[in-house]
N, C-alpha and C positions, 0 to 999 in steps of 0.2 A: 539292614537299612531298607526302608520302604520308600519307593519313589512314587510320588503322587503328582500327576500333571494338573496344573491349574488352567482351565480353559479360559482364555481372555474374553472379556465381554465385547471389546471393540475388535475390529479387524486387525490382524497382524499381517503386515505386508512383507514382501520379499526383502530379506536382509535385516529385518527387525527380529530381535530375540524373543523366544517364548520364556515364560517364567515357570520354573518347576520348583516345588517345595520338597526339599530333602529332609525326611523325618527320621533321625536316628532312633534306635530302639529305646533310648532313655527319655524320649518324648520331646526333647528340644528340637527346634527347627531353624533352618536358615534358607534364604532364597539364593538360588544360583542361576546364572544365565546360561542357556544352552542354544545351540544352533537350531533354527526353525525346522530344518529338514531331518534332523536325526535326534529326536527327543528320547526315544526309548533306548535304554542302555543295551538291550539285547540286539538292536539292529546294527548290522555291520555297514561299513561304507558301501553305498550302492555301486554296482558295476556300471561304468560309463560306456554307453554304446554309441557308435557313430558309423555312418556309412563310409566305407573305404573300399572303392572298387579294386584297388591293387591287392589288398588283403583277401578280398573275396575271390579274385582270380587265382591267387596263389593257393587258396584253400581248395577250391573245386578243381583246379588244374591237376591235383593229385587224387581226385576221386572221379575218374571218367565213368565208372559203372553207375554211380549215383546220379550223375548228370544225364547219362543215357536213359535211365529209367524214367526220369522226369520228362525228358524230351519225348519219349514214346507216349507217356500219359497225356501230354499236351498236343502231340502231333496228330493223333487220331481225329478228334473232333475239329481241330483247326484245318486239316487237309480236306475234310468233308465240306467245311464252309467255303474254303478257297475253290474247291472243285465246282461247287454250286455257282460261285461268282463267274468262273471261267465258262461254264456251260451257258449261263445267262448271256454273257457277252457274245458267245458264238451265235446265239439265237437273236441277236440284235437288240437285246434289252439294255437300256442305259443303266449300268450297275450303280453308278454313283447317285442316281435319283430313285433307286428302288427301296421303298419303305420296308418291304418284307424282309429284305436282306439286312437292313439296318437293325430291325428287331432281333433277327437271328444272331447278329454280332453282339448285341447287348446280352442276350441269354447265354451265349458262349462264354463271354468274359465272366459272367456271374458264376458259371459252372467251374471255371478254371481256378478260382480261388482268390484270396485277398490281394495278391500282387496285381493280378489282371483286373480286378475290380478297381483298384486305385489307378491303374494305367488308363482304364476306360474313362474314369472320372476326369483324369488329367487331359485325355484326348478330347473330351467334350468342350474344352476351352481352347482348342488349337485349330482355328479356321485355316491356318496355313498348311495343315496336314490332312484334315478330314473334310470331305464334301459336306455341304450344309444339311442334307437329309440325314446323314449319319451323325452329324454334330447334334442335331435336334434329339435324336433317339438316345444318344449317350448321356444327355443331361438327365434322362429318366433312370439312369443306372443307380440302383440302390445297393447298399452294402449290408442288407439284412441277411443273416445266415442263421442256421440252426444253432442253439446253445450247446456248449460242451458240459460235461458232467460236473455237478457240484463238488464232488470229491476232489477233482483237480483244482477247482477254484479255491477251495478251502486250503488245500496244500500250498498253493501259491501265496495265500494270505499269511499263512504261518511262516513260510520261508522268507517273505519280504518284510513282515512286521515283527517277527520274533515271538509270536504267540498264536495259539489257535483262535479262530474267529470268535468262539463263545467267550473267550477271555477279554477280547478287545471290544466287541459289540454286544450291547444288551439285547438287540434284536437283529435279525437278518432274514430277508424274505426267503421262503423255502425254494423258490425258483427265480431265475433272473427275470427282470421286467423288460429287458431289451438285450438283443444279441446282434452285434455288428461284425464287420470283417476282422477287426483287430481285438475285440474284447467283448465282455458282457457286463451288464450293470445289475446290481442288487440294491434294494432299498433297505436301509438299516437304521439303527438308533444306537448312539453312543451310551456308555455307562452314565454319562453326565446328562443325558436326556435329549440331546440334539438329534434331529432326524438328518440322515446323511444318505448320499448316493455312493455306492462302493463299486468302482470299476476294476475288473480283473482281466488281465490280458489272456489271450488264447494260448494254449500250449504249442510249443514248437513253432511259434509264429516267425521268429527271426530266421530260422533255418529254411522254412518254406518260402519266405519272401526273398532271401538272399540268393537261393539257387535259381529262382525265376528271373531275378534281376541280372544274374550272371549270364544266363542263356540269352535273354533279350538284349543285353548290352552287346554281346558278340554278334547277334543278328543285326542290330542297328548299325554297327560298324561296317558290316558287309553291305547292307542296303545303301548306306551313305556313299560307299566307294563305287558301287555298281549301278545305282539308279540315279541318273542325272536329274530326273524330275524332282527329286527330293532336295530342297534347298536348305532346310533347317538342320541344325546340328543335333541329330537324333541321339547320339551318345551323350551330349551335354544335357539334353532334355531328360534322358533316363537317369543321369547322375543327379540332376535337380530333384527328380521324383524320388530317387533313393534317399537323398538327404531328408526330404519331407516325411517319407514313411518311417525312417528311423527315428526322427524327432517325435512322430506320433506314437511310436512304440515305447518311448521313454516318458512315463507318466510324471516324473519329476519335472521334466521340461514342460509338460502340459500345465502342471501346477504353477510354474514360474510364469508361463504365458498368461494364466488367469489373473495372477497378482499384478502383472504389468498392465494388463487390460484395465483392471480396477483403478490403478494409479492414474492412468491417462484419461479414462472415460467414466469412472464411477461417480464423479461429481456432477455429471450431466443430469438435469432434472428428469426423473422417472426412468432412469437406467439402473438396472440392478445386476450385480455380478456376484455369483455365489462364492462363499468363503472356502478356502482350502484348509483342511486339517492336516498339517504337515506331520504331526506325530503319528498319523495313521496312513502315511503315503510313502511309497517307494517306487522303484522303477516299474514294477509290474502291477502295482495296486495303488489306486488313487481314491482317497476319501474326501468328498466335498459336500458342502451344504446341500440338503435336499430342497428343491424348489417346488412348492405347491403352485401349479399354474396350468394354463390351458394353451394349446397350440393356437397361434394366431389364425390359422385357417379354420378353426372351429368357431365360426362367427356366431352361431346361435347360442352356444354355451357361454361365450364371452358376453354377448348382449344380455343374456339372462342374469349375469352377475352385475349388470349395470356398468360395464366397462366399455369405453369407446375404442374399438379396435383400430379405427382409422387414425385416431390420435396417436396410438402406440406406433403405427407405421410411420407417421410423421416424425416421432421421436427417433425411430430406427434410422430414418433417412438422415436426420441431422447428425446422429452418432456416426453413421457410415461416412459422411462427408468429412468429419473430423479425423476419422481413421485414415481415409485415403489421401486427403489433401492437406492435413495439418500436421499430425504426428507421424503418419506413414505406417503405423503398426495396425494391421487390420485383420479382422475375423474373415477367413477365406471360405467359410462353409456355413453361411447363415440360412440353412434350409428350415422348413417349418418346425421340425423337431428340436431345433436349437434356439428357437425364439419363442418364449412363453409369456403370456399375460399373467402376471401374478395376481393373487386374490385382492391385493390392495391397489391394483391398477397400474403397475409398473411393467416395463419391458425387461425381461431377464434374458441374458445371453448364457448359453450352455456350450460345453465341448470346445475346449481351446487347443485341441491337438493340431488343427490345421490353421496356422497363422502365417502371415507373410508381411513383408515390409516394402514400402515404396520410398526410395531415397529422395532427398530434397530436389535435385535436378529433375527427376521424373515427376514429382508432384507439381512443380512449377510448369513443366512441359505440358502436363495434362490441362492445367488452367489456361495456358497459352493456346492450346488446341481448341478449347471451348470458345475463346475469344475469336479465333479465326473462323470457326463455324458461324458465330453470331454475325461476323462481318462478311460472310460468304467469300472469304479470302482462301480459296482452295489451293493456291500456290503456297501460301503461308502454311496451310495445313499439311501439305505434302512435305514441306521442309521440317515441320514439327515431327513427322513420322521418322524422318532421317535422324533428327536429334534424339528421339526416344528409342533409337536403335531397332526400329521395325524394318528400315531400309538401309542398305549400305550406302555410304556417301557417293559412290560412283554409279548409283542407279539412275537410269534415264527417267525423269519425272514427267516427261512430255505426255505419255498416254495416261498417266496416273491422275494428273490434275483434272482433266475432264471426267474421269471415272468417279472421282470424289464429287464433282458437280452433279453427276447422275444420281449418286447415292442420296444426296440431299435435295434432289430436284423436287420431291414432294413437299419438302419443308420450305420451299421458296414462298415468301409471303407469310409464313408462320413463324412465331417466336420460338426460340430454342426451348423455352419452358413447355411448349406444346408437343415436343417430339417424344416418341416412344423409344426407350432404350433398346427393347427387344427387336423392333423392326429395323432400327438403324444398325444394330449389331448383326442381324441376319444379312443385311445387304453388304455391310463391311466384310463379313465372313466370306461371302461369295467373291468379293473383290480381292481379298487377301489370298484366296485359293487360286485366283487367276493370275495375279501379278506376283513378282518376286519378294513377297513379304516374309519376314521371319518374326514370329510373335514372341516377345520376351516373356518368361514365366510369370513375372509380377503382373503383367497386363492381363494374361489369361485368367489369373485368379481374381483380378479386379472385375473383369467382365462377368465371371461366374457369380461373384458376390452381388453385383448390381442387378444382373438379370434375375437372380433368385429373389432378391428383395423386391424387385418390381413385380415379379410373378405373384408373390404373396400379397402385395399391395393391390394389384388388379383383382385378385380373388376376393379381397375384402370390399373393394370399391372399384367397379369397372371403369369409372371416370378418373381414377387417381392418376396423376402425372408426377412421376418421381422427379423429373427435371424441373417441373414447376415448383416443387417443394425445395429443390436444391439450389435454384438460381439466387434466392436471397442470400444464401451463404456465400456463393461465388461472388456476388455483387459486393458483399461486405468485405471479403478478402481483397478484391480489387481496389476498394476505396481505402482500406486501412493497412494492408500489408506493406511494410517498408522495403521489401526486397527489390533489388534492381530489376529482376525478371518480371515481377508483377507490375512495377511502375511502367515498364516498357509496354506491357500488355494493356494497361490502362490508357496509355497514350495512343496506342493503335486503335483502341476502341472508341476514344473520344474524338479523334482527328481523322479526317479523310481528305487527302490531297491538301494538307495544311489548313483545312477549314474546320473550325470547332463545331461539333454536333451536340447542340444543347439537348436534343431529344434523348440522346444516349445517356447523358448525365442525369437527366430527369428520371429516366427508366431505372438507372442504377440506384439512385437515391430512394426511389419508391420501393424497389425490391429489397434493398439493404435494410430499410427500416422495419421490414417484416421479420428479420432475423433477431432472435432473442438476445444475442450477445452484442448487437449493434447499439451504439450509444452516441448521442449528439456530441458530447464533450470529447469522446474518443476521436470522432471524425474531425472535429474542429481543430483539436490540438495536433493530430497527426497530419492533417491536411495543410495547416499553416507551416509546420516543421518541414514537410516535403517541398511545398511551393517556394519556401525561402531558401532551400538548399540548392547546391550546384546541380544535383540530379534532377531537380524539378524545373530547371531553367526553361526547357522547351515548352512544357505545359504552362509554366508561369507567364512567359512572354505572349503566347497565343491567347491565354485566358484573359490577360490584361487587355489585349487588343479587342477581344470580343466584349469584355465588360465595358470598356471605354465606348465602343460602338453602341452598346445598349444605353448607357448613360447619355451618350451623345443624342440619341433619339429623344430621350426624356427632356434633355436640356434645350432642345431647339426652340420650344415656345418661349422659355425664359430668355434665351439669348435674343430671339427675335424682338420681344417686347423691349428689352434693354436697348437694342440698336435703334428701334423705332423712336424711343424717347431721345436718344443721343442724336439721331439725325435731325429731329425737330429742333433740338437746342442749337445746333450749328447752322440751322437754316436750310437743311436739305429736305426736299420733298420725299415722303416715304409712304408706301402703301402698306396698310396694316393687314396683310394677308398671312394668316397662321400657316406655317409650313407643315405639310403632312409627311409623316414618316413613310419610308418605303415598306413594301410587303415584308421583306426580309427583316427589317428593323422591328416591325410590329410583331412578327413571329418570335423574335428574340425576346422582346419585352414580355410576351405571354409565357414563354418558357421560364424566364426569371421569376415571374409572379408565382407560377406553379411550383418552382423549386423552393421558393421562400415558404410557401404553404406546406410543402413536404417537410422542410426542416422544422417548422413549428410543430408538426405532428410527430416528430421523431422522439423516441425515448431519451430522456435526459434534458430535453429543451425546457428551460424554466425561466420565464421573463424576469422573475425576482432575482435569480442567480446570474442572469446574463450581464447585468451592469458591472458587477465586480470582475466577471470573466473578461468582459471587453476592456476594462481598465487594465487588467494584467496583459491582455494581448497588445494593447497600444504601446506598452514599453518593450515589447518583444522586438529585437532588431530586425528579424525577418519580416514581421508585419510592417514595421516602419519602412523597410525597403520597398515592400509591395505598395504601401500607401504613396510613397514618393513617386513610384513608377506610374501609378494610376493618375496621381495629381499632375505630374509633368505632362503625361500624354493628353489629359483633358485640357490642360492649360494651352498646350500647343494647338490642339484642334480648335478650341474656343477662340484663340487669338487669330488663327488663320481665317476662321469663318467671319469673325468681326471685321477684319480688314477687307475680306472679300465682299461682305454686304455693304460696308461703307463705300468702297470703291465702286461697287455696282450702282449704288444710289447716286453717287456723284456723276457717274457716266450717264445715267438716265437724265439727270438735271441738265447736264451739259448738252445732251442731244436735243432736249426740248428747247433750250435757249438758242441753239444753232438753227433749229427749224423756224423759230419765230423771226430771227434776224433775216433769214433768206426770204421769208414771205414779205417782210417790210421792204426789202430792197427791190423785190419783184414788183411791188406796187408803185 
């Protein structure tokens, strides 16, 4: 029996079957469905690997000699570095600000191998553990290492895929085109003609990493118990890192990440996610679609191809926002080598080994924190950090609130969109090192992701503001997301001391309409639904008050003219002086006019379609309730003013009459 794999023309996502044609020797054929990850008959079920610190401790606890050899290999260069720090300290040098020592640490970690490179990269996102100078240097830590022999790589391909490379691939580059800490990549071509990237894992990788994690975990436990200055859970941080490294070492897991990333974000305009060829993928070998593209930082090459690199960064920012704040599944390593401009002008994501997740409470917490920064509400921001688990609930926030105010002092008077993520992050890092913050792993990866993206953006365009591009999305979420958390944030943003801030609503609408997913009908329907619900009662009542006040100013002339005619009819003297609205009322009217103009310019606004939409809205019970509220409030105010003006006119006439009589009597 001959097994012939049919390569699907469309993408096959995780969980969907591949079709293989089974051709018996008599020539007849039948289609059978096979699991996407184990097409080839020769491939055995892959070994599942996971990080288990207890198993690792048990394993190396019985191998003291092996552990001692590794400790000695690490100890020599490490002690030399530590001695240098001690000597500098004795000479009065401020070690935590010494750039030279920070460079030496980066070089030391590179020399010690994959586990230490990954630890250094993780530390580059931990401002609670590392001083700012070292933090900056560790962000430059690269995991480029010399390649290993082709013979070993070919052996792994045969072991993992069940056949020698020449039987699987029509072509394979004679040398790897890239070599990193965990594996190396070849360019190849399948027998069916597709160009592919073939990633092969380094030999003995798991053994080298687990022994280092075992040693470092024991050291972390000792430091945690003995050094009171350390507030963070070092053992927990190492376990988190261990989980991530083990996930990266499992290429099946990386393939699943790529498929999930495609399902969530592949539909975004001009985003491209390479296809995974599951029939040629296993734990230590990954075969994925080859992307012909250019690094975003190669601006001249991109420009020569007629591609707008700045536009692709805007696309990347929008994709990152959906990753971080909408679905929570995000690419944690978007460095220049993992973001390519394709030949047809799309942004391609590569390397899905390092992914992370932000849970819904954390996603909403991040948006709430943005709102508190906009409002300069630093007490609210400090409480956000407690809710996000940066600070324990019993932390004294008294010194931290003014510290936040100092961090954002330069931004006073500037909009959030004008802030620079890197500069704010640097100042927050210094603050977190000084106060009892503990940085959750998800946040560390978010900061790494955003700062890296902003770095690429600024390299392409020095005037690029990531937050300026991000704010329309945040505005759209605040206006359309039905969650209780964001409705509360919207209320906090729009109201101050019970007073409605029209300028904030105007700004939100202006920014939101820039977002490509924002639609007039969406806002209209969701806005009405929310305002007519119990959850929207606070905003509804306040908004009705403000709306009535605005209409009140408009209606003063009409009411005055009406009362003037009425007073004349009943024989009362009236002075036809047109009342002038207050400055506040005039400002409200101007805001309402501008808001109406913004709505007219919003995507989805169509005067032809508006009439039937309004007809449908008028029969909506929520709209009818709102209408009754507005009508009743207007009627009450109009009646009160009418009575007031009539009584005032009668009082004037009575006074005049009384004055005339007294003069007559006097004569």
